[in-house]
N, C-alpha and C positions, 0 to 999 in steps of 0.2 A: 373681808371680815364684816359682819353685821354688828353695829353698835346699839346698845339699848337706848330707848328714848328716855328712860329714867334709870339712873345708876346711883343708888343711895346706899351708903355703907358707913359703918363705924371706922374710925381710924386705927383702932387697936385690933387688927385682924390676924396678927401673927400667931396667937395661941387661942384658937377658937375652942369652945368646950367640946369634949368628945361626943356628947349626945346631941350635937347640932344636927338639924334635919331640914330637908327641903319640902316646901309646899309649892306646887306648880299649878297654875291655871292656864289651860290651853283652849283658845277659841279660834274662830276662822281668821280673825285679824290680829290677835296678840298672843304672845307667850310671856307670861308673867311668873315670877317666883320670889319667894322669900327664903332666907336661911334663918332658922330660929331654934330656940330651945323651949321646952315645956315646963321644966321645974328648975329654976323659975322661968316664967314666960318672958323671953327676951328676943328682940329683933336685932339681927346683925347685918343683913344685906337684903335689899329689895331692888329687883331689876324688872323692867318691862321692855320687851322687844316687839316691834311691829313685824307682822308677817305679810309683807307686800310682795305679791307674786309678780313675775315678769314673764316675757314670752318664752324664755328658755329655762325658767325655774318654777317649779310648782311648790306648794306649801311644804311637802315633805323635804324637798331639797333645801329650802330656807331653814326649816327647823333643824335639819341635820347640821347645817353650817353653824347655826347658833350654838348648838350643844357642843360641837367639836371645838369651837373657839372660846368657850367659857370654862375656865378651870374649876370654878366652884361647882358647876353642874357635874363635871367629871369626878371630882373628888368625893362628892356626897351623893352620887347617883344611887347607891344602894339604900339610901334613907328616904327616898322620894315618895310623897303622896301626890298623885296627879288628879286634879279636878277638871273634868271636861265641861266646857261651857259652850255646848252646841244646842240649838233650839229644838232638835228632833227628840223631844222627851214627853212622856205621857204619865200622869199620875193616876193610879187605879186604886180604889178602895181594896184593902187586903182581902176582905171577905169574898170579893168577886174574882180574885186572881188565882191562877195556878200556872205552873211553869210552861204548860203547853200553849198558853195564850201569848207568850212573849213575842214570838215572830209574827203571828197573825195580827196582833195589835199594831205593831210597828209598820207592817205592810199595809194595813187598812188606812192608817193615818198619813203615811209618808210615801206610799208606793213601794216599788221593788227595792230591795236592800241588798242586791248582789255585791255591791262595793262596800257595804257596811257590816259591822258587827253589832248585834243587839245585846244589850246588857239589862239586867234588872237588879234593883236594890230595895231592900226593906228599910223603910224610914221609921226608926224606933220612936215610940211615943205618939205617932200620928196614925198608925194603922193604915199606912199607905205604901203601895209598891210603885217604884219609879222604873219605867221601861224607856230606854233611850238607845239611840243609834250613834255609832262613831265610825268614821272612816277606817276600814281595815288597814290601809296604808299607814295612817297616822298612829293607830294603836300598836301595830307591829313594830313601828319605829320606837315608840315609847317603851315597849316591852324589851326591845333589844338594848336601848340606851340606859334604861332605869330598871335593871333586873331586880326582881323582888319588890317592885313598887306596888303601892295600893292605889286603887282607882275608884273615883266617885264622880257623881254629876253635881253641878252647881245647885240644881233644885233641891237635891238631898241636903246639901250643906246649909242652904237658906232655912230649911225647916228644922234642921238640927240646932241652929242657933236662935230660933224663934221660940221664946219661952211663953208658956201659958199666962204667966203673971203680966207680961207686957201687952198681950193682945187679947185679954179675956173679955173686954167690953168694947162695944161700938164697932165702927168700921175703920180698919187700919190697913194701909198698904206699905209694904217694904219695897223700895225701888233702888236698883243699882244701875247707874248710867255709864255707858261706854261711848266711844266716839260716834257710832252710828246705830246704836240700839240701846234698849234698856230692858231689864228683867223686872217684872213686878210679881209680888205675892200679895194677894188680897185676902184679908181675914175679916170675918164678921162674928162678933161675940165669941172669939176664940177658935172658930172653925175655919179651915182653909176653904175659900171659895174659888180661887183662880191662881194659877201659876203659869206665866206666859212670857215669851220674849217678843218684843216689838221692834222692828226696824224703823228708823225715822231719818229724815233728811233735814227737817227744820224744827225749831221749837214748837211751832204750831202743830206739827204732826204729833209730837209727844203729848201735848196737852189734849189733842183730839182723842187719842187712844185712851187716855186716862178718863176723859169724860164719857167715852163709850163704855168703859167698864162700869162707871157709875150708873149709866143708863141701863145697862144690861141687868144690874142687880138692884135697880130702883133705889139708889142711894143719892141724895142731894150732894153735890160736890162740897158744900159747906160742912157736911157732916163726916167727910172723909179726912182722916189724918194721914199725912204722907211722911214717912221716914226715909230719907234719901242719903245715898252715898255714891261714890264713884266720881266720874269726871263732870262735875257741875259745881258752880260756886255762885255766890250772891250777886256778883256783877255780870253774870252771863244773861244773855237773852232767854236762855232756857229756863233759868230760875224765875225771871220776870214773868214769863208766860205762865208758869205753874201758879204763882201767887195771885194771878188774876182771878183764878177760879177756886183755889183751895186755901182756906184760912189757916189751917194747921199744917205747916211744913217744917220739919225738923231734920237736922243733920245727924247722922249716926257716926260717931267718932271712934277712935281706937279704944278697945276694951281697957277699962281702968287698971286691970291686973297686968297689962303688958308694959314691960320696960323697953323704951326705945332710945334711951341715952341722947335724946334731943335730935336724932338724925332726921326726923320728920318735921322739924320746926319750920322749915322754909315752905312747907306745903300745907294746904288745908288737910287736917287729919282724916276727914271723911273720904279723901281721894283713895286711900289705901286700906281703910278699915275692913272691907270685905275679905281681903287676903288674910289679915290677922285673925279675923273671926273664923275663917275656914280652918286655920291652923289649930284652933281650940277644939275642933271637932274630929280630928284624926288621931 
């Protein structure tokens, strides 16, 4: 049986609200989920599972084992919204997009996709189409285990929770950090300039990629504001490396409307704020 790296829950779980729902984030390395309600916005359970493959088990095998061993996932399977966090995604201005371009764009940028399914999503309010690829094997498993589920991509979610009021002026980057990668969305004067996933091994790698973004768009690092969340904290070497170059670094916490009943108090709230923000968009 695979145990979660984080298993955070309320003590009073005997009578959960009937409208409780699942929000799942699936990437190459992790399977994360929360059980929540929307009206009011309340968090009941948060779990994060590592997806470590071995010689005799692939990602699908491990994912199937996690789902079969987690009664919450089984009980609320029909309520699930699944957010795919895979890097093979491309944002295209809506005026240049039509459905016939979906597969050619994915093939051009990522090669043959025989083992993948290609999806496209309209991102409301941004006039952008998101084209992305997901393993057929993993998507078919999700369809089987979460019948009736809704599917999205992380890039779509980031744009849906990025408000014009917050990013209307100057240079602004939203960053979500994971164990070995980070996702960045860079905006200038309210317009999206870049959305990309970067893999990194050292704090210096992460800082280098962000400085490269600044160079690409001719923005001095001192003028770039970073809003960060995910697996990073002030005592980490990663944070120390960022503040060497960027003067404005701010954490993105749990949305103020969310009730957590104190279950996140032991953790920096920005660790899990992306999951809660996603749940406000589904």
